C-alpha positions as a Markdown table, in Angstrom:
| # | Residue | x | y | z |
|---|---|---|---|---|
| 1 | Met | 0.0 | 0.0 | -0.2 |
| 2 | Arg | 1.4 | 3.6 | -0.8 |
| 3 | Ile | 0.1 | 7.0 | -0.4 |
| 4 | Gln | 0.5 | 8.7 | -4.1 |
| 5 | Gly | 2.1 | 12.4 | -4.0 |
| 6 | Ala | 3.5 | 14.6 | -7.1 |
| 7 | Asn | 6.2 | 12.6 | -7.4 |
| 8 | Leu | 7.0 | 10.3 | -4.4 |
| 9 | Ser | 4.9 | 7.1 | -3.3 |
| 10 | Ala | 5.2 | 6.7 | 0.7 |
| 11 | Val | 5.0 | 2.9 | 1.3 |
| 12 | Met | 2.8 | 2.2 | 4.2 |
| 13 | Glu | 3.3 | -1.9 | 4.6 |
| 14 | Phe | 5.8 | -4.1 | 3.6 |
| 15 | Val | 5.6 | -7.5 | 2.5 |
| 16 | Phe | 7.8 | -10.3 | 3.5 |
| 17 | Thr | 9.0 | -12.8 | 0.8 |
| 18 | Gly | 11.0 | -15.1 | 3.3 |
| 19 | Phe | 8.3 | -17.2 | 3.6 |
| 20 | Pro | 7.2 | -20.4 | 1.2 |
| 21 | Gln | 3.4 | -19.8 | -0.1 |
| 22 | Leu | 1.1 | -22.1 | 0.9 |
| 23 | Gln | 1.1 | -24.1 | -2.4 |
| 24 | Asp | 5.2 | -24.7 | -1.9 |
| 25 | Gly | 4.0 | -26.2 | 1.4 |
| 26 | Gly | 4.1 | -23.2 | 3.9 |
| 27 | Leu | 1.8 | -25.2 | 5.8 |
| 28 | Leu | 3.9 | -27.7 | 6.4 |
| 29 | Tyr | 6.1 | -25.2 | 8.4 |
| 30 | Phe | 3.5 | -24.1 | 10.9 |
| 31 | Phe | 3.0 | -26.7 | 13.2 |
| 32 | Pro | 6.8 | -27.4 | 13.6 |
| 33 | Leu | 6.9 | -23.5 | 14.5 |
| 34 | Leu | 3.9 | -23.6 | 16.4 |
| 35 | Phe | 5.5 | -26.6 | 18.7 |
| 36 | Ile | 8.6 | -24.9 | 19.1 |
| 37 | Tyr | 7.0 | -21.4 | 20.1 |
| 38 | Ala | 5.0 | -23.8 | 22.9 |
| 39 | Phe | 7.7 | -25.4 | 24.2 |
| 40 | Val | 9.8 | -22.4 | 24.1 |
| 41 | Val | 7.1 | -20.4 | 26.1 |
| 42 | Val | 6.2 | -23.3 | 28.5 |
| 43 | Gly | 9.6 | -24.5 | 29.2 |
| 44 | Asn | 11.0 | -20.9 | 29.8 |
| 45 | Leu | 8.3 | -20.3 | 32.3 |
| 46 | Leu | 8.6 | -23.5 | 34.0 |
| 47 | Ile | 12.4 | -22.3 | 34.8 |
| 48 | Phe | 11.6 | -19.2 | 35.6 |
| 49 | Phe | 8.4 | -20.2 | 38.3 |
| 50 | Ala | 10.8 | -22.9 | 39.6 |
| 51 | Val | 13.2 | -20.7 | 40.2 |
| 52 | Arg | 10.9 | -18.1 | 41.9 |
| 53 | Met | 9.3 | -20.9 | 44.2 |
| 54 | Asp | 12.0 | -23.1 | 45.4 |
| 55 | Ala | 14.1 | -20.9 | 48.0 |
| 56 | Arg | 16.9 | -23.3 | 47.5 |
| 57 | Leu | 17.5 | -21.6 | 44.1 |
| 58 | His | 17.5 | -18.2 | 45.4 |
| 59 | Asn | 20.8 | -17.6 | 44.6 |
| 60 | Pro | 22.5 | -15.0 | 42.0 |
| 61 | Met | 23.1 | -17.5 | 39.1 |
| 62 | Tyr | 19.5 | -18.9 | 39.6 |
| 63 | Asn | 18.2 | -15.7 | 39.7 |
| 64 | Phe | 19.7 | -14.4 | 36.5 |
| 65 | Ile | 18.8 | -17.8 | 34.6 |
| 66 | Ser | 15.1 | -17.2 | 35.8 |
| 67 | Thr | 15.2 | -13.5 | 34.3 |
| 68 | Phe | 16.9 | -14.7 | 31.3 |
| 69 | Ser | 14.2 | -17.5 | 30.4 |
| 70 | Phe | 11.4 | -14.8 | 31.4 |
| 71 | Leu | 13.0 | -12.5 | 28.6 |
| 72 | Glu | 13.2 | -15.2 | 26.1 |
| 73 | Val | 9.5 | -15.6 | 26.5 |
| 74 | Trp | 8.6 | -12.3 | 25.0 |
| 75 | Tyr | 11.9 | -12.6 | 22.8 |
| 76 | Thr | 10.3 | -15.1 | 20.6 |
| 77 | Thr | 6.8 | -13.1 | 21.1 |
| 78 | Ala | 8.0 | -10.5 | 19.4 |
| 79 | Thr | 8.6 | -12.3 | 16.0 |
| 80 | Ile | 6.9 | -15.9 | 16.0 |
| 81 | Pro | 3.4 | -15.4 | 16.0 |
| 82 | Lys | 3.8 | -13.1 | 13.1 |
| 83 | Met | 5.5 | -15.7 | 11.5 |
| 84 | Leu | 2.9 | -18.2 | 12.3 |
| 85 | Ser | 0.5 | -15.9 | 10.8 |
| 86 | Asn | 2.5 | -15.4 | 7.5 |
| 87 | Leu | 2.6 | -18.8 | 7.0 |
| 88 | Ile | -1.0 | -19.3 | 6.8 |
| 89 | Ser | -2.1 | -16.4 | 5.2 |
| 90 | Glu | -1.9 | -15.2 | 1.6 |
| 91 | Lys | -1.0 | -11.5 | 2.2 |
| 92 | Lys | 2.4 | -11.7 | 4.1 |
| 93 | Thr | 2.1 | -7.8 | 5.0 |
| 94 | Ile | 2.8 | -5.9 | 8.0 |
| 95 | Ser | 2.5 | -2.3 | 8.7 |
| 96 | Met | 4.9 | 0.1 | 9.1 |
| 97 | Thr | 4.0 | 0.5 | 12.4 |
| 98 | Gly | 4.4 | -2.7 | 13.1 |
| 99 | Cys | 7.4 | -3.5 | 11.8 |
| 100 | Leu | 8.9 | -0.7 | 13.5 |
| 101 | Leu | 7.4 | -2.2 | 16.8 |
| 102 | Gln | 8.6 | -5.7 | 15.9 |
| 103 | Met | 12.1 | -4.5 | 15.1 |
| 104 | Tyr | 12.1 | -2.3 | 18.8 |
| 105 | Phe | 11.1 | -5.0 | 20.8 |
| 106 | Phe | 12.7 | -8.0 | 19.0 |
| 107 | His | 16.4 | -6.4 | 19.5 |
| 108 | Ser | 15.7 | -4.4 | 22.4 |
| 109 | Leu | 15.3 | -7.7 | 24.3 |
| 110 | Gly | 17.9 | -9.4 | 22.4 |
| 111 | Asn | 19.8 | -6.7 | 23.5 |
| 112 | Thr | 18.9 | -7.4 | 27.3 |
| 113 | Glu | 19.7 | -10.8 | 26.7 |
| 114 | Gly | 23.0 | -9.8 | 25.6 |
| 115 | Ala | 23.5 | -7.9 | 28.6 |
| 116 | Leu | 22.6 | -10.1 | 30.9 |
| 117 | Leu | 24.5 | -12.9 | 29.6 |
| 118 | Thr | 27.4 | -10.7 | 30.4 |
| 119 | Val | 26.4 | -10.0 | 33.7 |
| 120 | Met | 26.1 | -13.9 | 34.1 |
| 121 | Ala | 29.5 | -14.2 | 32.7 |
| 122 | Ile | 31.1 | -12.1 | 35.3 |
| 123 | Asp | 28.9 | -13.8 | 38.1 |
| 124 | Arg | 30.7 | -17.3 | 37.3 |
| 125 | Tyr | 34.2 | -15.2 | 37.0 |
| 126 | Val | 33.4 | -13.8 | 40.6 |
| 127 | Ala | 32.1 | -17.5 | 42.1 |
| 128 | Ile | 35.0 | -19.5 | 40.7 |
| 129 | Cys | 38.0 | -16.7 | 40.5 |
| 130 | Asn | 36.9 | -15.2 | 43.8 |
| 131 | Pro | 34.8 | -17.8 | 45.8 |
| 132 | Leu | 35.7 | -16.2 | 49.1 |
| 133 | Arg | 34.2 | -13.1 | 48.6 |
| 134 | Tyr | 31.3 | -14.2 | 46.5 |
| 135 | Leu | 28.9 | -13.8 | 48.9 |
| 136 | Thr | 29.9 | -10.5 | 49.7 |
| 137 | Ile | 30.1 | -9.3 | 46.3 |
| 138 | Met | 27.3 | -10.4 | 44.5 |
| 139 | Thr | 24.6 | -9.5 | 47.2 |
| 140 | Pro | 20.6 | -9.8 | 46.5 |
| 141 | Arg | 20.8 | -6.0 | 45.9 |
| 142 | Leu | 23.5 | -5.8 | 43.4 |
| 143 | Cys | 22.0 | -8.7 | 41.9 |
| 144 | Ala | 18.6 | -7.0 | 41.5 |
| 145 | Gln | 20.5 | -3.5 | 40.1 |
| 146 | Leu | 22.1 | -5.7 | 37.4 |
| 147 | Ser | 19.2 | -7.5 | 36.2 |
| 148 | Ala | 17.4 | -4.5 | 36.3 |
| 149 | Gly | 20.1 | -2.2 | 34.7 |
| 150 | Ser | 20.3 | -4.7 | 31.7 |
| 151 | Cys | 16.4 | -4.3 | 31.2 |
| 152 | Ile | 16.8 | -0.7 | 31.0 |
| 153 | Phe | 20.1 | -0.8 | 28.9 |
| 154 | Gly | 18.2 | -2.8 | 26.4 |
| 155 | Leu | 15.0 | -1.0 | 26.0 |
| 156 | Leu | 16.5 | 2.6 | 26.0 |
| 157 | Ile | 19.6 | 1.7 | 23.9 |
| 158 | Leu | 17.6 | 1.4 | 20.4 |
| 159 | Leu | 14.8 | 4.0 | 20.8 |
| 160 | Pro | 16.9 | 6.6 | 19.1 |
| 161 | Glu | 17.4 | 4.6 | 16.1 |
| 162 | Ile | 14.3 | 3.4 | 15.9 |
| 163 | Val | 12.9 | 7.3 | 16.0 |
| 164 | Trp | 15.7 | 8.2 | 13.4 |
| 165 | Ile | 14.5 | 5.1 | 10.9 |
| 166 | Ser | 10.5 | 6.3 | 11.7 |
| 167 | Thr | 11.5 | 9.9 | 10.0 |
| 168 | Leu | 13.2 | 8.0 | 7.0 |
| 169 | Pro | 11.4 | 8.3 | 3.7 |
| 170 | Phe | 10.1 | 5.0 | 1.6 |
| 171 | Cys | 9.2 | 5.7 | -1.3 |
| 172 | Gly | 10.5 | 2.5 | -3.3 |
| 173 | Pro | 9.5 | -1.3 | -3.4 |
| 174 | Asn | 8.1 | -2.6 | -0.3 |
| 175 | Gln | 9.4 | -6.5 | -0.4 |
| 176 | Ile | 11.6 | -7.3 | 2.7 |
| 177 | His | 13.8 | -10.4 | 1.9 |
| 178 | Gln | 13.7 | -11.5 | 5.2 |
| 179 | Ile | 11.1 | -13.1 | 7.7 |
| 180 | Phe | 10.9 | -10.5 | 10.1 |
| 181 | Cys | 11.5 | -6.8 | 10.2 |
| 182 | Asp | 15.2 | -5.9 | 10.7 |
| 183 | Phe | 17.7 | -3.2 | 10.1 |
| 184 | Thr | 19.5 | -3.8 | 7.2 |
| 185 | Pro | 16.5 | -5.3 | 5.2 |
| 186 | Leu | 14.4 | -2.3 | 6.1 |
| 187 | Leu | 17.2 | 0.2 | 5.6 |
| 188 | Arg | 17.5 | -1.4 | 1.9 |
| 189 | Leu | 13.8 | 0.4 | 1.1 |
| 190 | Ala | 14.3 | 3.6 | 2.2 |
| 191 | Cys | 15.0 | 6.6 | 0.1 |
| 192 | Thr | 18.3 | 7.6 | 1.4 |
| 193 | Asp | 22.0 | 7.7 | 1.2 |
| 194 | Ala | 22.9 | 3.9 | 1.2 |
| 195 | Ser | 25.9 | 4.4 | 3.5 |
| 196 | Val | 24.0 | 4.6 | 6.4 |
| 197 | Ile | 23.7 | 0.7 | 6.4 |
| 198 | Leu | 27.0 | 0.7 | 6.7 |
| 199 | Val | 27.2 | 3.0 | 9.3 |
| 200 | Gln | 24.5 | 1.2 | 11.4 |
| 201 | Asp | 26.2 | -2.2 | 10.5 |
| 202 | Val | 29.1 | -1.1 | 12.4 |
| 203 | Ile | 27.5 | 0.2 | 15.3 |
| 204 | His | 25.7 | -3.1 | 15.6 |
| 205 | Ala | 29.0 | -5.1 | 15.3 |
| 206 | Leu | 30.8 | -2.7 | 17.7 |
| 207 | Ala | 28.3 | -3.8 | 20.2 |
| 208 | Ile | 28.5 | -7.2 | 19.9 |
| 209 | Leu | 32.4 | -7.6 | 19.6 |
| 210 | Ile | 33.0 | -5.6 | 22.8 |
| 211 | Thr | 30.1 | -7.9 | 24.4 |
| 212 | Gly | 31.3 | -10.9 | 23.1 |
| 213 | Leu | 34.8 | -10.1 | 24.2 |
| 214 | Ile | 33.7 | -9.4 | 27.9 |
| 215 | Ile | 32.4 | -12.8 | 27.9 |
| 216 | Ser | 34.9 | -14.5 | 26.2 |
| 217 | Leu | 37.7 | -12.9 | 28.6 |
| 218 | Ser | 35.6 | -13.9 | 31.3 |
| 219 | Tyr | 35.4 | -17.6 | 30.5 |
| 220 | Ile | 39.2 | -18.1 | 29.4 |
| 221 | Arg | 39.7 | -16.8 | 33.0 |
| 222 | Ile | 37.5 | -19.2 | 34.3 |
| 223 | Val | 38.7 | -22.1 | 32.9 |
| 224 | Thr | 42.4 | -21.4 | 33.4 |
| 225 | Val | 41.3 | -21.4 | 37.2 |
| 226 | Ile | 39.4 | -24.5 | 36.6 |
| 227 | Leu | 42.2 | -26.3 | 35.0 |
| 228 | Gly | 44.4 | -25.5 | 38.1 |
| 229 | Ile | 42.2 | -27.0 | 40.6 |
| 230 | Pro | 44.1 | -30.1 | 41.8 |
| 231 | Ser | 41.2 | -32.4 | 42.3 |
| 232 | Ala | 38.9 | -34.1 | 39.0 |
| 233 | Glu | 36.1 | -33.7 | 41.3 |
| 234 | Gly | 36.6 | -29.9 | 42.0 |
| 235 | Arg | 37.3 | -29.5 | 38.1 |
| 236 | Lys | 34.2 | -31.5 | 37.2 |
| 237 | Lys | 31.9 | -29.9 | 39.9 |
| 238 | Ala | 33.5 | -26.4 | 38.4 |
| 239 | Phe | 32.7 | -27.2 | 34.9 |
| 240 | Ser | 29.1 | -28.1 | 35.1 |
| 241 | Thr | 28.2 | -24.9 | 37.0 |
| 242 | Cys | 29.6 | -23.1 | 33.9 |
| 243 | Ala | 28.9 | -25.3 | 30.8 |
| 244 | Ala | 25.5 | -24.2 | 30.6 |
| 245 | His | 26.2 | -20.3 | 30.1 |
| 246 | Ile | 28.9 | -21.1 | 27.8 |
| 247 | Ala | 26.6 | -23.2 | 25.8 |
| 248 | Val | 24.0 | -20.7 | 25.4 |
| 249 | Phe | 26.6 | -17.9 | 25.2 |
| 250 | Leu | 27.8 | -19.8 | 21.8 |
| 251 | Leu | 24.5 | -20.5 | 20.5 |
| 252 | Phe | 23.2 | -17.0 | 20.9 |
| 253 | Phe | 26.4 | -14.9 | 20.0 |
| 254 | Gly | 27.2 | -17.5 | 17.3 |
| 255 | Ser | 24.2 | -16.6 | 15.3 |
| 256 | Val | 24.3 | -13.5 | 15.8 |
| 257 | Ala | 27.8 | -13.0 | 14.8 |
| 258 | Leu | 26.7 | -14.8 | 11.4 |
| 259 | Met | 23.7 | -12.3 | 10.7 |
| 260 | Tyr | 25.6 | -9.2 | 12.1 |
| 261 | Leu | 29.1 | -9.3 | 11.6 |
| 262 | Arg | 28.8 | -9.5 | 7.5 |
| 263 | Phe | 29.0 | -6.4 | 6.4 |
| 264 | Ser | 29.2 | -6.3 | 2.6 |
| 265 | Ala | 29.1 | -10.2 | 2.4 |
| 266 | Thr | 25.6 | -11.8 | 1.0 |
| 267 | Tyr | 23.9 | -15.0 | 1.8 |
| 268 | Thr | 21.4 | -16.5 | -0.4 |
| 269 | Pro | 17.6 | -16.0 | 0.6 |
| 270 | Phe | 17.9 | -19.8 | 2.5 |
| 271 | Trp | 21.1 | -19.2 | 4.3 |
| 272 | Asp | 19.5 | -15.6 | 5.7 |
| 273 | Ala | 16.0 | -17.0 | 6.6 |
| 274 | Ala | 18.3 | -20.0 | 8.1 |
| 275 | Ile | 20.6 | -18.0 | 10.2 |
| 276 | Ala | 17.4 | -15.6 | 11.4 |
| 277 | Leu | 15.9 | -18.8 | 12.5 |
| 278 | Thr | 18.5 | -20.1 | 14.5 |
| 279 | Phe | 18.8 | -16.9 | 16.8 |
| 280 | Ser | 15.4 | -15.9 | 16.6 |
| 281 | Val | 13.9 | -19.9 | 17.2 |
| 282 | Leu | 16.1 | -22.3 | 17.7 |
| 283 | Ser | 18.5 | -20.6 | 20.4 |
| 284 | Pro | 15.4 | -19.9 | 22.4 |
| 285 | Phe | 14.5 | -23.4 | 21.9 |
| 286 | Phe | 17.5 | -25.1 | 23.4 |
| 287 | Asn | 17.9 | -22.6 | 26.3 |
| 288 | Pro | 15.4 | -24.7 | 28.6 |
| 289 | Ile | 17.0 | -28.1 | 27.6 |
| 290 | Ile | 20.2 | -26.8 | 28.3 |
| 291 | Tyr | 19.7 | -25.0 | 31.5 |
| 292 | Ser | 17.5 | -28.2 | 32.6 |
| 293 | Leu | 18.9 | -31.0 | 31.3 |
| 294 | Arg | 22.3 | -31.3 | 32.8 |
| 295 | Asn | 21.3 | -29.5 | 36.3 |
| 296 | Lys | 19.9 | -31.7 | 38.9 |
| 297 | Asp | 19.0 | -28.9 | 41.1 |
| 298 | Met | 17.1 | -27.3 | 38.2 |
| 299 | Lys | 15.4 | -30.6 | 37.5 |
| 300 | Asp | 14.1 | -31.1 | 40.8 |
| 301 | Ala | 12.7 | -27.8 | 41.4 |
| 302 | Ile | 10.6 | -28.3 | 38.0 |
| 303 | Lys | 9.8 | -31.8 | 39.4 |
| 304 | Lys | 8.2 | -30.1 | 42.4 |
| 305 | Leu | 6.6 | -27.4 | 40.7 |
| 306 | Leu | 4.9 | -29.6 | 38.5 |
| 307 | Cys | 4.1 | -32.4 | 41.0 |
| 308 | Pro | 3.9 | -31.1 | 44.3 |
| 309 | Gln | 4.5 | -33.0 | 47.4 |
| 310 | Lys | 1.2 | -32.5 | 48.9 |
| 311 | Val | -0.4 | -34.8 | 45.7 |
| 312 | Phe | 1.5 | -37.6 | 46.8 |
| 313 | Asn | 0.7 | -37.4 | 50.9 |
| 314 | Val | -2.2 | -39.7 | 50.7 |
| 315 | Pro | -3.9 | -39.7 | 54.0 |
| 316 | Gly | -3.5 | -43.6 | 55.4 |
| 317 | Arg | 0.2 | -44.3 | 53.8 |
């Protein structure tokens, strides 16, 4: 849809071209994606409530994990419902306002998760590299401030960029070659100097590199300290507390780096969609599995949440 002017046609909605048509099997992708979305929501909410309701897990590490899981629910909700709608709809469109809002919430929540992963890496660094002072450093008040600070940072940092994009003229093609609204595909449609795309890419790349570098250095130091632990049992226990965090970090930042650290490199539409699905759908899908599968305390808390002990306290037994 466009508004006609003298020599200008203002785009009011965009069309996604990254989805298969119904006749090409688009409906076949709907049910797997619906299952993944349901699993992400239920799995992450289980982790969130299990931590909040089990007093044994009221420590900095699990509080950060529960906050991260809560964010994952909204992170996927920013894109997947619209993806599901597009898979079963002939008209795969989104309004200008809807596109800007989707882009804002998706990337704001992604930035919040990146900041929180950094906080979690620092938390593990203090726990393993300075264990005797851990409880005096990572106080409940500091943990609450770090969680709140990550959320405030993530929600505010992108506001100027989104406001700026909303002022750009969109007067040409309205086809977004992606499965959700993203910065580069949208800016390519703007009737403005293409150099702004490079500037935007550099800003995002620096943010990803700085965050990734801080987390990487933290875990390199952690692994060095763990390898210096004399007992094999001690090394195993220390590694087990960090393995889940490292796995989530590699999955999340690995796929994000493939998408946003490529600059002028181009992928085929298939690989563009595949990489986008990795960090927007598959990464949140694996997080509940990673955080619960190898963690006995988390599994016990989830079992306690799903099967309260009073259910088994049958009178007369």
